[in-house]
C-alpha positions in Angstrom: 16.7 18.5 1.9 15.7 16.4 4.6 12.5 14.6 2.9 11.6 14.9 -0.9 7.7 13.3 -1.8 6.9 11.7 -4.6 3.5 11.6 -5.9 0.3 13.2 -7.4 -1.3 16.2 -6.2 -5.0 16.0 -6.3 -7.3 19.5 -6.7 -9.9 18.2 -4.0 -13.5 19.5 -3.6 -15.0 19.7 -0.4 -19.4 19.2 0.5 -19.8 22.8 2.7 -22.0 20.2 4.9 -22.8 17.3 5.0 -25.8 15.8 3.2 -26.3 13.4 0.2 -23.8 14.5 -3.1 -27.1 14.9 -5.3 -28.1 17.6 -3.6 -24.5 19.7 -2.9 -24.7 23.2 -5.0 -20.9 25.0 -3.6 -17.9 22.8 -3.1 -15.1 24.4 -0.9 -11.8 24.2 -2.7 -8.8 22.4 -1.3 -5.5 20.3 -1.6 -4.4 16.8 -1.3 -2.9 14.1 -2.7 -1.4 11.8 -0.1 2.3 12.0 -0.2 1.4 15.9 -0.4 -0.2 15.3 2.5 3.0 14.0 4.5 4.7 16.9 2.7 3.2 19.3 5.0 3.2 17.3 7.8 7.0 17.9 7.9 6.9 21.4 6.6 5.4 22.0 10.2 7.4 20.3 12.2 10.4 22.5 10.2 11.9 19.6 8.3 12.8 21.2 4.8 10.7 19.1 2.4 10.6 19.2 -1.3 7.5 17.4 -3.9 8.1 15.7 -7.5 5.2 15.7 -9.0 3.1 16.2 -12.3 0.5 18.5 -12.8 -1.6 19.9 -15.7 -1.1 23.6 -18.0 -4.3 24.4 -16.0 -5.5 27.2 -13.3 -6.0 24.2 -11.1 -2.6 22.9 -11.9 -0.9 26.5 -10.7 -2.9 26.5 -7.9 -1.1 23.1 -6.5 1.9 24.5 -7.2 1.1 28.2 -5.2 -0.3 26.0 -2.5 2.6 23.6 -2.3 4.8 26.7 -2.4 2.9 28.8 0.4 3.5 25.7 3.2 7.9 25.8 2.5 7.7 23.5 0.2 9.9 23.2 -2.3 8.7 23.3 -5.5 11.2 22.8 -8.4 10.6 19.2 -9.1 6.7 20.2 -10.3 6.9 19.7 -13.5 3.7 20.9 -16.0 2.6 18.5 -18.9 1.0 20.9 -22.0 -1.3 17.6 -22.6 -3.0 16.1 -19.7 -5.5 17.4 -17.1 -4.5 17.9 -13.5 -6.5 15.6 -11.1 -9.3 15.4 -8.7 -11.7 14.4 -6.1 -14.6 15.2 -4.7 -14.8 14.7 -1.2 -18.8 13.5 0.1 -18.3 14.6 4.8 -19.5 12.2 6.6 -23.3 11.6 8.0 -24.3 9.5 11.1 -24.9 7.0 8.6 -21.4 6.8 6.4 -18.2 7.6 6.7 -16.2 9.9 4.5 -15.8 9.1 1.0 -14.3 10.0 -2.2 -15.3 10.1 -5.8 -12.2 10.6 -7.6 -11.6 12.2 -11.3 -7.6 11.1 -11.8 -8.0 8.5 -14.7 -5.0 9.9 -17.4 -4.4 12.6 -15.1 -1.1 14.6 -15.2 0.2 13.5 -11.9 -0.5 9.9 -13.4 1.8 10.6 -15.6 5.1 10.5 -14.2 7.5 8.6 -15.5 11.5 8.1 -15.4 11.7 10.5 -17.7 10.8 13.2 -14.9 12.6 11.9 -12.3 15.8 12.1 -14.2 15.8 15.7 -14.8 18.3 18.0 -14.2 15.9 19.6 -11.2 14.5 16.1 -10.0 17.7 14.4 -10.1 19.5 17.1 -8.1 16.5 16.5 -4.5 16.9 13.4 -4.8 20.3 12.7 -4.7 20.8 15.9 -2.1 17.2 14.5 0.0 18.2 12.8 3.0 14.9 10.6 2.9 13.0 9.7 -0.8 9.2 9.1 0.7 6.3 7.4 -2.0 3.9 5.4 -1.5 2.2 2.8 -2.6 -1.0 5.2 -4.5 1.9 6.3 -7.0 3.2 3.3 -7.9 -0.5 2.3 -9.0 -1.1 4.6 -11.0 0.0 3.8 -14.1 3.1 1.3 -15.1 5.0 4.7 -16.3 4.7 5.9 -12.1 5.4 2.1 -11.4 8.3 2.5 -13.1 9.5 6.2 -11.9 9.7 4.7 -8.6 10.9 1.1 -8.7 14.2 3.2 -10.7 14.2 5.9 -8.1 14.1 3.2 -5.8 17.4 1.6 -7.2 19.6 4.5 -8.6 19.1 5.7 -4.3 22.8 6.5 -3.0 22.7 7.7 -0.4 19.2 8.5 0.6 17.2 6.8 3.1 13.4 5.2 0.8 10.3 5.5 3.1 7.1 3.7 1.8 3.6 4.0 2.6 1.8 0.1 1.2 -1.2 2.6 1.0 -3.5 -0.3 -1.1 -5.8 1.6 -3.1 -8.4 -1.9 -4.7 -9.9 0.2 -7.2 -6.6 1.6 -8.5 -5.5 -1.7 -9.0 -8.8 -3.2 -10.1 -8.3 -6.7 -10.9 -4.4 -6.8 -10.7 -4.1 -7.9 -7.4 -1.9 -11.3 -8.1 0.6 -7.6 -9.3 -0.2 -5.9 -7.2 1.3 -8.0 -4.4 4.6 -8.4 -5.9 5.1 -5.1 -6.6 4.1 -3.5 -3.2 6.0 -6.8 -1.8 9.5 -5.8 -3.7 9.2 -2.1 -2.6 8.8 -2.7 1.1 12.4 -5.0 1.2 14.3 -2.4 -1.0 13.0 0.8 1.5 14.2 1.5 5.0 11.1 2.9 5.7 7.8 0.9 5.5 4.2 2.5 6.6 1.9 -0.1 6.5 -2.1 -0.2 8.1 -3.0 -3.8 9.4 -6.3 -3.4 7.1 -3.7 -2.6 3.6 -1.4 -4.9 4.7 -3.7 -8.0 4.8 -5.2 -6.9 1.4 -1.6 -6.7 -0.1 -0.4 -9.9 2.1 -2.5 -12.1 3.7 -2.1 -10.7 6.9 -2.1 -8.1 9.0 -0.5 -9.3 12.5 2.8 -6.8 13.6 4.7 -10.3 14.3 4.0 -12.1 11.4 4.8 -8.9 8.5 8.2 -8.4 10.2 9.0 -12.4 9.7 7.6 -11.8 5.9 9.7 -8.4 5.8 12.8 -8.4 7.8 14.8 -5.8 5.3 13.3 -2.5 6.3 15.4 -1.1 9.5 11.6 0.6 10.6 8.7 -1.1 10.2 5.3 0.8 11.6 2.0 -1.2 11.5 -1.0 0.6 13.1 -4.1 -0.3 13.5 -7.2 2.1 15.0 -6.3 0.3 18.9 -2.5 0.7 18.4 1.1 1.1 16.6 3.9 -1.2 16.6 7.4 -0.3 15.5 10.5 -2.5 14.4 13.7 -0.7 14.5 16.5 -3.4 13.9 15.6 -6.4 16.8 14.1 -3.5 18.7 9.8 -3.2 19.1 7.6 -0.3 20.4 4.4 -0.7 20.9 1.6 2.3 21.9 -2.2 1.7 22.2 -3.6 4.9 20.8 -6.2 6.7 22.4 -10.5 8.0 21.5 -10.0 11.4 19.5 -12.8 13.0 17.9 -12.9 12.5 14.0 -14.5 15.0 12.1 -13.1 13.6 8.1 -10.4 11.4 8.8 -8.9 11.4 5.1 -5.1 12.1 5.1 -4.7 11.6 9.5 -2.4 8.0 7.8 -0.6 10.6 5.5 0.4 13.3 9.1 1.0 10.3 11.0 3.7 9.3 8.5 4.6 12.4 8.2 5.2 13.4 12.3 6.8 10.0 12.4 9.9 10.5 10.0 10.2 14.0 11.3 11.0 12.2 14.3 13.9 9.5 12.7 14.8 12.8 11.5 15.4 14.2 14.9 16.9 11.4 16.1 14.2 10.8 18.3 13.2 8.1 20.7 10.7 5.5 18.7 7.9 6.1 21.1 8.5 10.2 21.1 8.9 9.4 17.1 5.1 7.6 17.1 3.1 10.3 19.4 4.8 12.7 17.2 3.0 10.6 14.3 -0.1 10.2 16.4 -0.5 13.7 16.9 -0.4 14.9 13.8 -2.7 12.1 12.8 -5.2 13.4 15.6 -5.1 16.9 14.1 -5.7 16.2 10.6 -8.9 14.0 11.3 -10.4 16.4 13.9 -10.7 18.8 11.0 -12.5 18.5 6.6 -9.0 19.6 5.4 -6.5 16.4 4.3 -3.3 18.4 5.5 -2.1 20.2 8.4 -2.9 23.7 7.6 0.0 26.8 7.9 -0.2 28.5 11.6 
C-alpha cells in the first residue's frame, strides 16, 4: 500500500443552487471528509490507497463504503459502529455575497468514535504495517479524546512508514481548548515526516503564518509545506522551493487543500522534484475548486 489515510467519512448534502438554506427543497448526496478527499486525489494519480474510518450501521454508512470502494480505495480498514450514526454536513453554496458554508451534524458520530481499539484491529494493523505513508489531519485529532489517542498511538507505533499530517485547524471543534490544540497539533507536527499547513491555520494554531518562522519553530519534519492564496513554500531538509499561485476559477473551494495534499504525496511517492510535486498538488486543488464536489471524481 502506498498511502493509508485515517479520518472520518461524512455524507455531504449539497444545495442544487446557491440560495438561502431555508429556501432549499432538495439536495444532492455525495461523500466528503478531509482524509477521504486526499485519498481520492491519490487514487486519481494511480497510488494504491486505503482508508481507515468508522461508519454507522446505516444506509449512509453503506453508501460511504461503496463510494470509497468505487474509487479504487481499499476499504478493509472501514469499520462499522452499530451504536452511532454516520456523520453528515449540509453545504450551503457560495453566492455573490458570501462563500460556501458547511453546517455539520457530526456530534457523537461513528467516525468521531475512532479509538485505539479500532487501530489495533488486525485488518487495520495490517494496513498500517504495510503502507509507505500514513496520512491524517488535525480535524480527526480534534474530534474526541479517543480519536486523539488513536492517532497518537499510530504515530508512536509506526515502523518504516512516513507520517503525513495536515494541521487543518478547525476552531469549532476545539472550542475553548485552544491551548490544548496548540500543544496537540504541535506535537504531531514535530513527530511527522511530511507536514501541510495553510498560513491561516498556522497563525491560528501557532501564532505565525510566516514560512521561515514556522520552519524555525518546527525543524523536525523533513518536508514542511506552507500554503497561502498567493504562494506555496516547501522546505525539504535544507532546500526551499516557492511557487506562486495563479488565479483560477473557484466554484467551491471546499476540499481543494485536501486535493493539494494528495497531489503532493503522489509526487513524493514518485520521487519527483519538489517544484513538480507542488505543481501537481496545485493542479488538483484547482480542479476540485472548479466544481461543487469536495473530491476528485472518477474519470
